[in-house]
PDBQT receptor file of N, H, CA, C and O in Angstrom, charges set to zero:
ATOM      1  N   MET A   1     150.788  36.608  52.739  1.00  0.00    +0.000 N 
ATOM      2  CA  MET A   1     150.589  35.915  51.486  1.00  0.00    +0.000 C 
ATOM      3  C   MET A   1     151.852  35.973  50.644  1.00  0.00    +0.000 C 
ATOM      4  O   MET A   1     152.538  36.995  50.601  1.00  0.00    +0.000 OA
ATOM      5  N   SER A   2     152.145  34.891  49.991  1.00  0.00    +0.000 N 
ATOM      6  H   SER A   2     151.588  34.061  50.027  1.00  0.00    +0.000 HD
ATOM      7  CA  SER A   2     153.324  34.862  49.136  1.00  0.00    +0.000 C 
ATOM      8  C   SER A   2     153.000  35.468  47.774  1.00  0.00    +0.000 C 
ATOM      9  O   SER A   2     151.839  35.683  47.424  1.00  0.00    +0.000 OA
ATOM     10  N   GLU A   3     154.046  35.732  47.032  1.00  0.00    +0.000 N 
ATOM     11  H   GLU A   3     154.988  35.557  47.317  1.00  0.00    +0.000 HD
ATOM     12  CA  GLU A   3     153.868  36.316  45.694  1.00  0.00    +0.000 C 
ATOM     13  C   GLU A   3     153.087  35.376  44.784  1.00  0.00    +0.000 C 
ATOM     14  O   GLU A   3     152.299  35.830  43.954  1.00  0.00    +0.000 OA
ATOM     15  N   ASN A   4     153.299  34.066  44.933  1.00  0.00    +0.000 N 
ATOM     16  H   ASN A   4     153.939  33.697  45.608  1.00  0.00    +0.000 HD
ATOM     17  CA  ASN A   4     152.585  33.088  44.101  1.00  0.00    +0.000 C 
ATOM     18  C   ASN A   4     151.088  33.109  44.363  1.00  0.00    +0.000 C 
ATOM     19  O   ASN A   4     150.302  32.876  43.445  1.00  0.00    +0.000 OA
ATOM     20  N   ASP A   5     150.679  33.384  45.594  1.00  0.00    +0.000 N 
ATOM     21  H   ASP A   5     151.318  33.573  46.340  1.00  0.00    +0.000 HD
ATOM     22  CA  ASP A   5     149.258  33.425  45.921  1.00  0.00    +0.000 C 
ATOM     23  C   ASP A   5     148.573  34.613  45.257  1.00  0.00    +0.000 C 
ATOM     24  O   ASP A   5     147.374  34.561  44.982  1.00  0.00    +0.000 OA
ATOM     25  N   ASN A   6     149.310  35.667  45.002  1.00  0.00    +0.000 N 
ATOM     26  H   ASN A   6     150.284  35.710  45.226  1.00  0.00    +0.000 HD
ATOM     27  CA  ASN A   6     148.734  36.867  44.401  1.00  0.00    +0.000 C 
ATOM     28  C   ASN A   6     148.664  36.794  42.880  1.00  0.00    +0.000 C 
ATOM     29  O   ASN A   6     147.969  37.594  42.254  1.00  0.00    +0.000 OA
ATOM     30  N   GLN A   7     149.357  35.869  42.296  1.00  0.00    +0.000 N 
ATOM     31  H   GLN A   7     149.922  35.219  42.805  1.00  0.00    +0.000 HD
ATOM     32  CA  GLN A   7     149.329  35.748  40.832  1.00  0.00    +0.000 C 
ATOM     33  C   GLN A   7     148.065  35.030  40.399  1.00  0.00    +0.000 C 
ATOM     34  O   GLN A   7     147.642  34.048  41.008  1.00  0.00    +0.000 OA
ATOM     35  N   LYS A   8     147.476  35.543  39.336  1.00  0.00    +0.000 N 
ATOM     36  H   LYS A   8     147.819  36.341  38.841  1.00  0.00    +0.000 HD
ATOM     37  CA  LYS A   8     146.287  34.889  38.788  1.00  0.00    +0.000 C 
ATOM     38  C   LYS A   8     146.711  33.706  37.935  1.00  0.00    +0.000 C 
ATOM     39  O   LYS A   8     147.779  33.709  37.322  1.00  0.00    +0.000 OA
ATOM     40  N   THR A   9     145.866  32.711  37.909  1.00  0.00    +0.000 N 
ATOM     41  H   THR A   9     144.998  32.709  38.407  1.00  0.00    +0.000 HD
ATOM     42  CA  THR A   9     146.102  31.566  37.062  1.00  0.00    +0.000 C 
ATOM     43  C   THR A   9     145.922  31.991  35.617  1.00  0.00    +0.000 C 
ATOM     44  O   THR A   9     144.929  32.632  35.274  1.00  0.00    +0.000 OA
ATOM     45  N   LYS A  10     146.870  31.640  34.775  1.00  0.00    +0.000 N 
ATOM     46  H   LYS A  10     147.677  31.119  35.054  1.00  0.00    +0.000 HD
ATOM     47  CA  LYS A  10     146.793  31.988  33.362  1.00  0.00    +0.000 C 
ATOM     48  C   LYS A  10     146.211  30.815  32.598  1.00  0.00    +0.000 C 
ATOM     49  O   LYS A  10     146.525  29.655  32.865  1.00  0.00    +0.000 OA
ATOM     50  N   HIS A  11     145.365  31.138  31.652  1.00  0.00    +0.000 N 
ATOM     51  H   HIS A  11     145.109  32.080  31.434  1.00  0.00    +0.000 HD
ATOM     52  CA  HIS A  11     144.723  30.114  30.841  1.00  0.00    +0.000 C 
ATOM     53  C   HIS A  11     145.181  30.243  29.398  1.00  0.00    +0.000 C 
ATOM     54  O   HIS A  11     145.411  31.342  28.895  1.00  0.00    +0.000 OA
ATOM     55  N   ILE A  12     145.304  29.133  28.766  1.00  0.00    +0.000 N 
ATOM     56  H   ILE A  12     145.118  28.239  29.174  1.00  0.00    +0.000 HD
ATOM     57  CA  ILE A  12     145.645  29.098  27.348  1.00  0.00    +0.000 C 
ATOM     58  C   ILE A  12     144.371  28.745  26.584  1.00  0.00    +0.000 C 
ATOM     59  O   ILE A  12     143.674  27.787  26.918  1.00  0.00    +0.000 OA
ATOM     60  N   ARG A  13     144.086  29.529  25.566  1.00  0.00    +0.000 N 
ATOM     61  H   ARG A  13     144.652  30.308  25.295  1.00  0.00    +0.000 HD
ATOM     62  CA  ARG A  13     142.929  29.246  24.716  1.00  0.00    +0.000 C 
ATOM     63  C   ARG A  13     143.444  28.906  23.324  1.00  0.00    +0.000 C 
ATOM     64  O   ARG A  13     144.182  29.679  22.712  1.00  0.00    +0.000 OA
ATOM     65  N   PHE A  14     143.051  27.761  22.846  1.00  0.00    +0.000 N 
ATOM     66  H   PHE A  14     142.452  27.134  23.343  1.00  0.00    +0.000 HD
ATOM     67  CA  PHE A  14     143.462  27.329  21.523  1.00  0.00    +0.000 C 
ATOM     68  C   PHE A  14     142.414  27.754  20.499  1.00  0.00    +0.000 C 
ATOM     69  O   PHE A  14     141.217  27.763  20.789  1.00  0.00    +0.000 OA
ATOM     70  N   LYS A  15     142.863  28.099  19.324  1.00  0.00    +0.000 N 
ATOM     71  H   LYS A  15     143.835  28.092  19.088  1.00  0.00    +0.000 HD
ATOM     72  CA  LYS A  15     141.965  28.441  18.226  1.00  0.00    +0.000 C 
ATOM     73  C   LYS A  15     141.562  27.130  17.550  1.00  0.00    +0.000 C 
ATOM     74  O   LYS A  15     142.133  26.737  16.533  1.00  0.00    +0.000 OA
ATOM     75  N   THR A  16     140.584  26.475  18.127  1.00  0.00    +0.000 N 
ATOM     76  H   THR A  16     140.120  26.794  18.953  1.00  0.00    +0.000 HD
ATOM     77  CA  THR A  16     140.183  25.133  17.720  1.00  0.00    +0.000 C 
ATOM     78  C   THR A  16     139.797  25.053  16.252  1.00  0.00    +0.000 C 
ATOM     79  O   THR A  16     140.219  24.141  15.541  1.00  0.00    +0.000 OA
ATOM     80  N   TYR A  17     138.996  26.008  15.802  1.00  0.00    +0.000 N 
ATOM     81  H   TYR A  17     138.654  26.749  16.379  1.00  0.00    +0.000 HD
ATOM     82  CA  TYR A  17     138.557  25.983  14.402  1.00  0.00    +0.000 C 
ATOM     83  C   TYR A  17     139.764  26.009  13.474  1.00  0.00    +0.000 C 
ATOM     84  O   TYR A  17     139.830  25.241  12.514  1.00  0.00    +0.000 OA
ATOM     85  N   TRP A  18     140.728  26.900  13.761  1.00  0.00    +0.000 N 
ATOM     86  H   TRP A  18     140.675  27.524  14.540  1.00  0.00    +0.000 HD
ATOM     87  CA  TRP A  18     141.904  27.031  12.919  1.00  0.00    +0.000 C 
ATOM     88  C   TRP A  18     142.745  25.756  12.945  1.00  0.00    +0.000 C 
ATOM     89  O   TRP A  18     143.264  25.337  11.910  1.00  0.00    +0.000 OA
ATOM     90  N   ILE A  19     142.879  25.151  14.093  1.00  0.00    +0.000 N 
ATOM     91  H   ILE A  19     142.457  25.491  14.933  1.00  0.00    +0.000 HD
ATOM     92  CA  ILE A  19     143.676  23.926  14.221  1.00  0.00    +0.000 C 
ATOM     93  C   ILE A  19     143.046  22.794  13.408  1.00  0.00    +0.000 C 
ATOM     94  O   ILE A  19     143.740  22.071  12.694  1.00  0.00    +0.000 OA
ATOM     95  N   ILE A  20     141.729  22.650  13.523  1.00  0.00    +0.000 N 
ATOM     96  H   ILE A  20     141.165  23.238  14.103  1.00  0.00    +0.000 HD
ATOM     97  CA  ILE A  20     141.031  21.597  12.769  1.00  0.00    +0.000 C 
ATOM     98  C   ILE A  20     141.062  21.902  11.281  1.00  0.00    +0.000 C 
ATOM     99  O   ILE A  20     141.287  21.002  10.472  1.00  0.00    +0.000 OA
ATOM    100  N   GLN A  21     140.839  23.157  10.906  1.00  0.00    +0.000 N 
ATOM    101  H   GLN A  21     140.656  23.888  11.563  1.00  0.00    +0.000 HD
ATOM    102  CA  GLN A  21     140.871  23.544   9.494  1.00  0.00    +0.000 C 
ATOM    103  C   GLN A  21     142.231  23.215   8.879  1.00  0.00    +0.000 C 
ATOM    104  O   GLN A  21     142.305  22.698   7.764  1.00  0.00    +0.000 OA
ATOM    105  N   ARG A  22     143.287  23.510   9.598  1.00  0.00    +0.000 N 
ATOM    106  H   ARG A  22     143.227  23.930  10.503  1.00  0.00    +0.000 HD
ATOM    107  CA  ARG A  22     144.625  23.230   9.092  1.00  0.00    +0.000 C 
ATOM    108  C   ARG A  22     144.840  21.730   8.911  1.00  0.00    +0.000 C 
ATOM    109  O   ARG A  22     145.404  21.301   7.904  1.00  0.00    +0.000 OA
ATOM    110  N   ALA A  23     144.397  20.937   9.872  1.00  0.00    +0.000 N 
ATOM    111  H   ALA A  23     143.938  21.285  10.690  1.00  0.00    +0.000 HD
ATOM    112  CA  ALA A  23     144.549  19.481   9.764  1.00  0.00    +0.000 C 
ATOM    113  C   ALA A  23     143.774  18.937   8.565  1.00  0.00    +0.000 C 
ATOM    114  O   ALA A  23     144.267  18.069   7.844  1.00  0.00    +0.000 OA
ATOM    115  N   VAL A  24     142.562  19.449   8.354  1.00  0.00    +0.000 N 
ATOM    116  H   VAL A  24     142.161  20.154   8.940  1.00  0.00    +0.000 HD
ATOM    117  CA  VAL A  24     141.745  18.993   7.220  1.00  0.00    +0.000 C 
ATOM    118  C   VAL A  24     142.414  19.387   5.901  1.00  0.00    +0.000 C 
ATOM    119  O   VAL A  24     142.498  18.571   4.983  1.00  0.00    +0.000 OA
ATOM    120  N   GLU A  25     142.886  20.623   5.801  1.00  0.00    +0.000 N 
ATOM    121  H   GLU A  25     142.818  21.286   6.547  1.00  0.00    +0.000 HD
ATOM    122  CA  GLU A  25     143.551  21.070   4.575  1.00  0.00    +0.000 C 
ATOM    123  C   GLU A  25     144.796  20.251   4.284  1.00  0.00    +0.000 C 
ATOM    124  O   GLU A  25     145.035  19.870   3.138  1.00  0.00    +0.000 OA
ATOM    125  N   GLU A  26     145.587  19.978   5.307  1.00  0.00    +0.000 N 
ATOM    126  H   GLU A  26     145.393  20.287   6.238  1.00  0.00    +0.000 HD
ATOM    127  CA  GLU A  26     146.787  19.164   5.122  1.00  0.00    +0.000 C 
ATOM    128  C   GLU A  26     146.418  17.742   4.723  1.00  0.00    +0.000 C 
ATOM    129  O   GLU A  26     147.084  17.130   3.888  1.00  0.00    +0.000 OA
ATOM    130  N   GLY A  27     145.357  17.221   5.323  1.00  0.00    +0.000 N 
ATOM    131  H   GLY A  27     144.816  17.717   6.001  1.00  0.00    +0.000 HD
ATOM    132  CA  GLY A  27     144.903  15.875   4.978  1.00  0.00    +0.000 C 
ATOM    133  C   GLY A  27     144.424  15.781   3.545  1.00  0.00    +0.000 C 
ATOM    134  O   GLY A  27     144.705  14.802   2.855  1.00  0.00    +0.000 OA
ATOM    135  N   ILE A  28     143.699  16.797   3.091  1.00  0.00    +0.000 N 
ATOM    136  H   ILE A  28     143.470  17.593   3.652  1.00  0.00    +0.000 HD
ATOM    137  CA  ILE A  28     143.220  16.807   1.700  1.00  0.00    +0.000 C 
ATOM    138  C   ILE A  28     144.403  16.838   0.736  1.00  0.00    +0.000 C 
ATOM    139  O   ILE A  28     144.450  16.067  -0.223  1.00  0.00    +0.000 OA
ATOM    140  N   ALA A  29     145.346  17.720   0.990  1.00  0.00    +0.000 N 
ATOM    141  H   ALA A  29     145.308  18.346   1.769  1.00  0.00    +0.000 HD
ATOM    142  CA  ALA A  29     146.517  17.823   0.109  1.00  0.00    +0.000 C 
ATOM    143  C   ALA A  29     147.301  16.510   0.086  1.00  0.00    +0.000 C 
ATOM    144  O   ALA A  29     147.718  16.046  -0.975  1.00  0.00    +0.000 OA
ATOM    145  N   TYR A  30     147.494  15.921   1.258  1.00  0.00    +0.000 N 
ATOM    146  H   TYR A  30     147.154  16.297   2.120  1.00  0.00    +0.000 HD
ATOM    147  CA  TYR A  30     148.239  14.659   1.329  1.00  0.00    +0.000 C 
ATOM    148  C   TYR A  30     147.471  13.542   0.620  1.00  0.00    +0.000 C 
ATOM    149  O   TYR A  30     148.059  12.748  -0.114  1.00  0.00    +0.000 OA
ATOM    150  N   GLY A  31     146.152  13.486   0.844  1.00  0.00    +0.000 N 
ATOM    151  H   GLY A  31     145.675  14.131   1.441  1.00  0.00    +0.000 HD
ATOM    152  CA  GLY A  31     145.334  12.459   0.205  1.00  0.00    +0.000 C 
ATOM    153  C   GLY A  31     145.339  12.567  -1.308  1.00  0.00    +0.000 C 
ATOM    154  O   GLY A  31     145.398  11.551  -2.001  1.00  0.00    +0.000 OA
ATOM    155  N   LEU A  32     145.277  13.786  -1.830  1.00  0.00    +0.000 N 
ATOM    156  H   LEU A  32     145.230  14.612  -1.268  1.00  0.00    +0.000 HD
ATOM    157  CA  LEU A  32     145.341  13.971  -3.281  1.00  0.00    +0.000 C 
ATOM    158  C   LEU A  32     146.679  13.496  -3.835  1.00  0.00    +0.000 C 
ATOM    159  O   LEU A  32     146.732  12.845  -4.879  1.00  0.00    +0.000 OA
ATOM    160  N   ASN A  33     147.750  13.823  -3.135  1.00  0.00    +0.000 N 
ATOM    161  H   ASN A  33     147.707  14.352  -2.287  1.00  0.00    +0.000 HD
ATOM    162  CA  ASN A  33     149.063  13.356  -3.576  1.00  0.00    +0.000 C 
ATOM    163  C   ASN A  33     149.150  11.838  -3.553  1.00  0.00    +0.000 C 
ATOM    164  O   ASN A  33     149.693  11.228  -4.475  1.00  0.00    +0.000 OA
ATOM    165  N   ARG A  34     148.612  11.226  -2.493  1.00  0.00    +0.000 N 
ATOM    166  H   ARG A  34     148.171  11.722  -1.745  1.00  0.00    +0.000 HD
ATOM    167  CA  ARG A  34     148.636   9.754  -2.387  1.00  0.00    +0.000 C 
ATOM    168  C   ARG A  34     147.812   9.113  -3.490  1.00  0.00    +0.000 C 
ATOM    169  O   ARG A  34     148.198   8.077  -4.033  1.00  0.00    +0.000 OA
ATOM    170  N   ALA A  35     146.680   9.719  -3.826  1.00  0.00    +0.000 N 
ATOM    171  H   ALA A  35     146.366  10.561  -3.385  1.00  0.00    +0.000 HD
ATOM    172  CA  ALA A  35     145.812   9.155  -4.867  1.00  0.00    +0.000 C 
ATOM    173  C   ALA A  35     146.508   9.141  -6.222  1.00  0.00    +0.000 C 
ATOM    174  O   ALA A  35     146.243   8.264  -7.043  1.00  0.00    +0.000 OA
ATOM    175  N   HIS A  36     147.384  10.092  -6.461  1.00  0.00    +0.000 N 
ATOM    176  H   HIS A  36     147.599  10.805  -5.793  1.00  0.00    +0.000 HD
ATOM    177  CA  HIS A  36     148.088  10.191  -7.735  1.00  0.00    +0.000 C 
ATOM    178  C   HIS A  36     149.493   9.588  -7.695  1.00  0.00    +0.000 C 
ATOM    179  O   HIS A  36     150.269   9.748  -8.637  1.00  0.00    +0.000 OA
ATOM    180  N   LYS A  37     149.810   8.905  -6.618  1.00  0.00    +0.000 N 
ATOM    181  H   LYS A  37     149.179   8.775  -5.853  1.00  0.00    +0.000 HD
ATOM    182  CA  LYS A  37     151.167   8.382  -6.446  1.00  0.00    +0.000 C 
ATOM    183  C   LYS A  37     151.535   7.329  -7.493  1.00  0.00    +0.000 C 
ATOM    184  O   LYS A  37     152.637   7.353  -8.040  1.00  0.00    +0.000 OA
ATOM    185  N   HIS A  38     150.619   6.414  -7.766  1.00  0.00    +0.000 N 
ATOM    186  H   HIS A  38     149.724   6.395  -7.321  1.00  0.00    +0.000 HD
ATOM    187  CA  HIS A  38     150.940   5.305  -8.667  1.00  0.00    +0.000 C 
ATOM    188  C   HIS A  38     150.207   5.370 -10.003  1.00  0.00    +0.000 C 
ATOM    189  O   HIS A  38     150.386   4.504 -10.860  1.00  0.00    +0.000 OA
ATOM    190  N   THR A  39     149.385   6.398 -10.174  1.00  0.00    +0.000 N 
ATOM    191  H   THR A  39     149.240   7.101  -9.478  1.00  0.00    +0.000 HD
ATOM    192  CA  THR A  39     148.652   6.534 -11.432  1.00  0.00    +0.000 C 
ATOM    193  C   THR A  39     148.374   8.000 -11.709  1.00  0.00    +0.000 C 
ATOM    194  O   THR A  39     148.183   8.791 -10.785  1.00  0.00    +0.000 OA
ATOM    195  N   ASP A  40     148.353   8.355 -12.976  1.00  0.00    +0.000 N 
ATOM    196  H   ASP A  40     148.508   7.712 -13.726  1.00  0.00    +0.000 HD
ATOM    197  CA  ASP A  40     148.071   9.742 -13.347  1.00  0.00    +0.000 C 
ATOM    198  C   ASP A  40     146.576  10.045 -13.342  1.00  0.00    +0.000 C 
ATOM    199  O   ASP A  40     146.171  11.200 -13.217  1.00  0.00    +0.000 OA
ATOM    200  N   ASN A  41     145.767   9.010 -13.478  1.00  0.00    +0.000 N 
ATOM    201  H   ASN A  41     146.096   8.071 -13.579  1.00  0.00    +0.000 HD
ATOM    202  CA  ASN A  41     144.319   9.204 -13.562  1.00  0.00    +0.000 C 
ATOM    203  C   ASN A  41     143.566   8.277 -12.603  1.00  0.00    +0.000 C 
ATOM    204  O   ASN A  41     142.907   7.340 -13.055  1.00  0.00    +0.000 OA
ATOM    205  N   PRO A  42     143.647   8.513 -11.306  1.00  0.00    +0.000 N 
ATOM    206  CA  PRO A  42     142.908   7.659 -10.362  1.00  0.00    +0.000 C 
ATOM    207  C   PRO A  42     141.407   7.919 -10.470  1.00  0.00    +0.000 C 
ATOM    208  O   PRO A  42     140.980   9.025 -10.801  1.00  0.00    +0.000 OA
ATOM    209  N   ASP A  43     140.619   6.894 -10.190  1.00  0.00    +0.000 N 
ATOM    210  H   ASP A  43     140.966   5.995  -9.921  1.00  0.00    +0.000 HD
ATOM    211  CA  ASP A  43     139.171   7.108 -10.239  1.00  0.00    +0.000 C 
ATOM    212  C   ASP A  43     138.710   7.882  -9.001  1.00  0.00    +0.000 C 
ATOM    213  O   ASP A  43     139.428   7.974  -8.005  1.00  0.00    +0.000 OA
ATOM    214  N   ASN A  44     137.516   8.426  -9.085  1.00  0.00    +0.000 N 
ATOM    215  H   ASN A  44     136.933   8.351  -9.893  1.00  0.00    +0.000 HD
ATOM    216  CA  ASN A  44     136.985   9.274  -8.008  1.00  0.00    +0.000 C 
ATOM    217  C   ASN A  44     136.898   8.550  -6.674  1.00  0.00    +0.000 C 
ATOM    218  O   ASN A  44     137.129   9.155  -5.627  1.00  0.00    +0.000 OA
ATOM    219  N   ASN A  45     136.564   7.256  -6.698  1.00  0.00    +0.000 N 
ATOM    220  H   ASN A  45     136.375   6.765  -7.548  1.00  0.00    +0.000 HD
ATOM    221  CA  ASN A  45     136.475   6.494  -5.452  1.00  0.00    +0.000 C 
ATOM    222  C   ASN A  45     137.835   6.384  -4.773  1.00  0.00    +0.000 C 
ATOM    223  O   ASN A  45     137.936   6.502  -3.552  1.00  0.00    +0.000 OA
ATOM    224  N   HIS A  46     138.865   6.160  -5.557  1.00  0.00    +0.000 N 
ATOM    225  H   HIS A  46     138.782   6.064  -6.549  1.00  0.00    +0.000 HD
ATOM    226  CA  HIS A  46     140.218   6.054  -4.992  1.00  0.00    +0.000 C 
ATOM    227  C   HIS A  46     140.659   7.397  -4.413  1.00  0.00    +0.000 C 
ATOM    228  O   HIS A  46     141.248   7.445  -3.333  1.00  0.00    +0.000 OA
ATOM    229  N   ILE A  47     140.379   8.472  -5.120  1.00  0.00    +0.000 N 
ATOM    230  H   ILE A  47     139.901   8.432  -5.997  1.00  0.00    +0.000 HD
ATOM    231  CA  ILE A  47     140.728   9.808  -4.628  1.00  0.00    +0.000 C 
ATOM    232  C   ILE A  47     140.012  10.080  -3.310  1.00  0.00    +0.000 C 
ATOM    233  O   ILE A  47     140.628  10.522  -2.340  1.00  0.00    +0.000 OA
ATOM    234  N   ALA A  48     138.703   9.812  -3.281  1.00  0.00    +0.000 N 
ATOM    235  H   ALA A  48     138.203   9.453  -4.068  1.00  0.00    +0.000 HD
ATOM    236  CA  ALA A  48     137.909  10.053  -2.069  1.00  0.00    +0.000 C 
ATOM    237  C   ALA A  48     138.427   9.223  -0.900  1.00  0.00    +0.000 C 
ATOM    238  O   ALA A  48     138.513   9.728   0.219  1.00  0.00    +0.000 OA
ATOM    239  N   LEU A  49     138.770   7.974  -1.135  1.00  0.00    +0.000 N 
ATOM    240  H   LEU A  49     138.700   7.564  -2.044  1.00  0.00    +0.000 HD
ATOM    241  CA  LEU A  49     139.273   7.095  -0.080  1.00  0.00    +0.000 C 
ATOM    242  C   LEU A  49     140.604   7.605   0.476  1.00  0.00    +0.000 C 
ATOM    243  O   LEU A  49     140.794   7.650   1.692  1.00  0.00    +0.000 OA
ATOM    244  N   GLU A  50     141.508   7.982  -0.400  1.00  0.00    +0.000 N 
ATOM    245  H   GLU A  50     141.353   7.945  -1.387  1.00  0.00    +0.000 HD
ATOM    246  CA  GLU A  50     142.815   8.487   0.053  1.00  0.00    +0.000 C 
ATOM    247  C   GLU A  50     142.655   9.782   0.846  1.00  0.00    +0.000 C 
ATOM    248  O   GLU A  50     143.318   9.971   1.865  1.00  0.00    +0.000 OA
ATOM    249  N   ILE A  51     141.778  10.674   0.383  1.00  0.00    +0.000 N 
ATOM    250  H   ILE A  51     141.239  10.521  -0.445  1.00  0.00    +0.000 HD
ATOM    251  CA  ILE A  51     141.553  11.930   1.097  1.00  0.00    +0.000 C 
ATOM    252  C   ILE A  51     140.932  11.658   2.460  1.00  0.00    +0.000 C 
ATOM    253  O   ILE A  51     141.360  12.230   3.462  1.00  0.00    +0.000 OA
ATOM    254  N   GLU A  52     139.928  10.793   2.503  1.00  0.00    +0.000 N 
ATOM    255  H   GLU A  52     139.581  10.329   1.689  1.00  0.00    +0.000 HD
ATOM    256  CA  GLU A  52     139.276  10.473   3.777  1.00  0.00    +0.000 C 
ATOM    257  C   GLU A  52     140.282   9.907   4.783  1.00  0.00    +0.000 C 
ATOM    258  O   GLU A  52     140.314  10.328   5.939  1.00  0.00    +0.000 OA
ATOM    259  N   GLN A  53     141.095   8.958   4.342  1.00  0.00    +0.000 N 
ATOM    260  H   GLN A  53     141.068   8.615   3.403  1.00  0.00    +0.000 HD
ATOM    261  CA  GLN A  53     142.078   8.356   5.241  1.00  0.00    +0.000 C 
ATOM    262  C   GLN A  53     143.095   9.381   5.727  1.00  0.00    +0.000 C 
ATOM    263  O   GLN A  53     143.470   9.377   6.900  1.00  0.00    +0.000 OA
ATOM    264  N   ALA A  54     143.541  10.259   4.834  1.00  0.00    +0.000 N 
ATOM    265  H   ALA A  54     143.236  10.262   3.882  1.00  0.00    +0.000 HD
ATOM    266  CA  ALA A  54     144.539  11.256   5.207  1.00  0.00    +0.000 C 
ATOM    267  C   ALA A  54     143.959  12.295   6.162  1.00  0.00    +0.000 C 
ATOM    268  O   ALA A  54     144.630  12.707   7.108  1.00  0.00    +0.000 OA
ATOM    269  N   VAL A  55     142.727  12.719   5.925  1.00  0.00    +0.000 N 
ATOM    270  H   VAL A  55     142.181  12.384   5.157  1.00  0.00    +0.000 HD
ATOM    271  CA  VAL A  55     142.083  13.699   6.808  1.00  0.00    +0.000 C 
ATOM    272  C   VAL A  55     141.871  13.089   8.189  1.00  0.00    +0.000 C 
ATOM    273  O   VAL A  55     142.162  13.731   9.198  1.00  0.00    +0.000 OA
ATOM    274  N   MET A  56     141.374  11.875   8.247  1.00  0.00    +0.000 N 
ATOM    275  H   MET A  56     141.137  11.353   7.427  1.00  0.00    +0.000 HD
ATOM    276  CA  MET A  56     141.148  11.242   9.539  1.00  0.00    +0.000 C 
ATOM    277  C   MET A  56     142.470  11.024  10.280  1.00  0.00    +0.000 C 
ATOM    278  O   MET A  56     142.519  11.151  11.503  1.00  0.00    +0.000 OA
ATOM    279  N   SER A  57     143.520  10.702   9.563  1.00  0.00    +0.000 N 
ATOM    280  H   SER A  57     143.480  10.598   8.569  1.00  0.00    +0.000 HD
ATOM    281  CA  SER A  57     144.831  10.537  10.186  1.00  0.00    +0.000 C 
ATOM    282  C   SER A  57     145.329  11.869  10.749  1.00  0.00    +0.000 C 
ATOM    283  O   SER A  57     145.875  11.915  11.851  1.00  0.00    +0.000 OA
ATOM    284  N   ALA A  58     145.141  12.946   9.995  1.00  0.00    +0.000 N 
ATOM    285  H   ALA A  58     144.698  12.909   9.099  1.00  0.00    +0.000 HD
ATOM    286  CA  ALA A  58     145.558  14.273  10.470  1.00  0.00    +0.000 C 
ATOM    287  C   ALA A  58     144.750  14.686  11.695  1.00  0.00    +0.000 C 
ATOM    288  O   ALA A  58     145.303  15.254  12.637  1.00  0.00    +0.000 OA
ATOM    289  N   LEU A  59     143.458  14.407  11.692  1.00  0.00    +0.000 N 
ATOM    290  H   LEU A  59     143.009  13.945  10.927  1.00  0.00    +0.000 HD
ATOM    291  CA  LEU A  59     142.619  14.732  12.847  1.00  0.00    +0.000 C 
ATOM    292  C   LEU A  59     142.993  13.879  14.056  1.00  0.00    +0.000 C 
ATOM    293  O   LEU A  59     142.960  14.354  15.191  1.00  0.00    +0.000 OA
ATOM    294  N   ASP A  60     143.345  12.632  13.810  1.00  0.00    +0.000 N 
ATOM    295  H   ASP A  60     143.371  12.246  12.888  1.00  0.00    +0.000 HD
ATOM    296  CA  ASP A  60     143.728  11.736  14.898  1.00  0.00    +0.000 C 
ATOM    297  C   ASP A  60     144.993  12.222  15.610  1.00  0.00    +0.000 C 
ATOM    298  O   ASP A  60     145.213  11.901  16.778  1.00  0.00    +0.000 OA
ATOM    299  N   GLU A  61     145.816  12.989  14.912  1.00  0.00    +0.000 N 
ATOM    300  H   GLU A  61     145.638  13.250  13.964  1.00  0.00    +0.000 HD
ATOM    301  CA  GLU A  61     147.026  13.529  15.525  1.00  0.00    +0.000 C 
ATOM    302  C   GLU A  61     146.722  14.657  16.515  1.00  0.00    +0.000 C 
ATOM    303  O   GLU A  61     147.504  14.899  17.434  1.00  0.00    +0.000 OA
ATOM    304  N   ILE A  62     145.592  15.346  16.333  1.00  0.00    +0.000 N 
ATOM    305  H   ILE A  62     144.957  15.150  15.586  1.00  0.00    +0.000 HD
ATOM    306  CA  ILE A  62     145.286  16.491  17.196  1.00  0.00    +0.000 C 
ATOM    307  C   ILE A  62     144.099  16.267  18.113  1.00  0.00    +0.000 C 
ATOM    308  O   ILE A  62     143.877  17.047  19.039  1.00  0.00    +0.000 OA
ATOM    309  N   ILE A  63     143.330  15.206  17.869  1.00  0.00    +0.000 N 
ATOM    310  H   ILE A  63     143.511  14.572  17.117  1.00  0.00    +0.000 HD
ATOM    311  CA  ILE A  63     142.139  14.913  18.677  1.00  0.00    +0.000 C 
ATOM    312  C   ILE A  63     142.304  13.547  19.307  1.00  0.00    +0.000 C 
ATOM    313  O   ILE A  63     142.712  12.594  18.644  1.00  0.00    +0.000 OA
ATOM    314  N   ASP A  64     141.989  13.453  20.581  1.00  0.00    +0.000 N 
ATOM    315  H   ASP A  64     141.658  14.227  21.120  1.00  0.00    +0.000 HD
ATOM    316  CA  ASP A  64     142.044  12.171  21.279  1.00  0.00    +0.000 C 
ATOM    317  C   ASP A  64     140.658  11.540  21.207  1.00  0.00    +0.000 C 
ATOM    318  O   ASP A  64     139.809  11.777  22.067  1.00  0.00    +0.000 OA
ATOM    319  N   PHE A  65     140.441  10.727  20.161  1.00  0.00    +0.000 N 
ATOM    320  H   PHE A  65     141.131  10.535  19.463  1.00  0.00    +0.000 HD
ATOM    321  CA  PHE A  65     139.165  10.043  20.024  1.00  0.00    +0.000 C 
ATOM    322  C   PHE A  65     139.096   8.938  21.061  1.00  0.00    +0.000 C 
ATOM    323  O   PHE A  65     140.025   8.139  21.181  1.00  0.00    +0.000 OA
ATOM    324  N   GLU A  66     138.013   8.885  21.805  1.00  0.00    +0.000 N 
ATOM    325  H   GLU A  66     137.259   9.534  21.707  1.00  0.00    +0.000 HD
ATOM    326  CA  GLU A  66     137.854   7.835  22.803  1.00  0.00    +0.000 C 
ATOM    327  C   GLU A  66     137.512   6.530  22.103  1.00  0.00    +0.000 C 
ATOM    328  O   GLU A  66     136.575   6.454  21.309  1.00  0.00    +0.000 OA
ATOM    329  N   ARG A  67     138.271   5.540  22.406  1.00  0.00    +0.000 N 
ATOM    330  H   ARG A  67     139.033   5.602  23.050  1.00  0.00    +0.000 HD
ATOM    331  CA  ARG A  67     138.023   4.210  21.827  1.00  0.00    +0.000 C 
ATOM    332  C   ARG A  67     137.710   3.265  22.977  1.00  0.00    +0.000 C 
ATOM    333  O   ARG A  67     138.420   3.212  23.982  1.00  0.00    +0.000 OA
ATOM    334  N   SER A  68     136.632   2.524  22.798  1.00  0.00    +0.000 N 
ATOM    335  H   SER A  68     136.056   2.566  21.981  1.00  0.00    +0.000 HD
ATOM    336  CA  SER A  68     136.282   1.579  23.873  1.00  0.00    +0.000 C 
ATOM    337  C   SER A  68     136.164   0.185  23.349  1.00  0.00    +0.000 C 
ATOM    338  O   SER A  68     135.877  -0.738  24.111  1.00  0.00    +0.000 OA
TER     339      SER A  68
């Protein structure tokens, strides 16, 4: 047997919760900044829309959503 046959396969485990949490937090921060980009007092709907778009964009960078 060769040395490679005796080596165990190594697995990588990702901390999924932490990765998603970070993407959501970054998306919220970015969305809030975008909502206030052109106005000092954006309405709640505009803030929510910017945050939603930014969070989904951040998640799209780390998750491969199946599109059919």
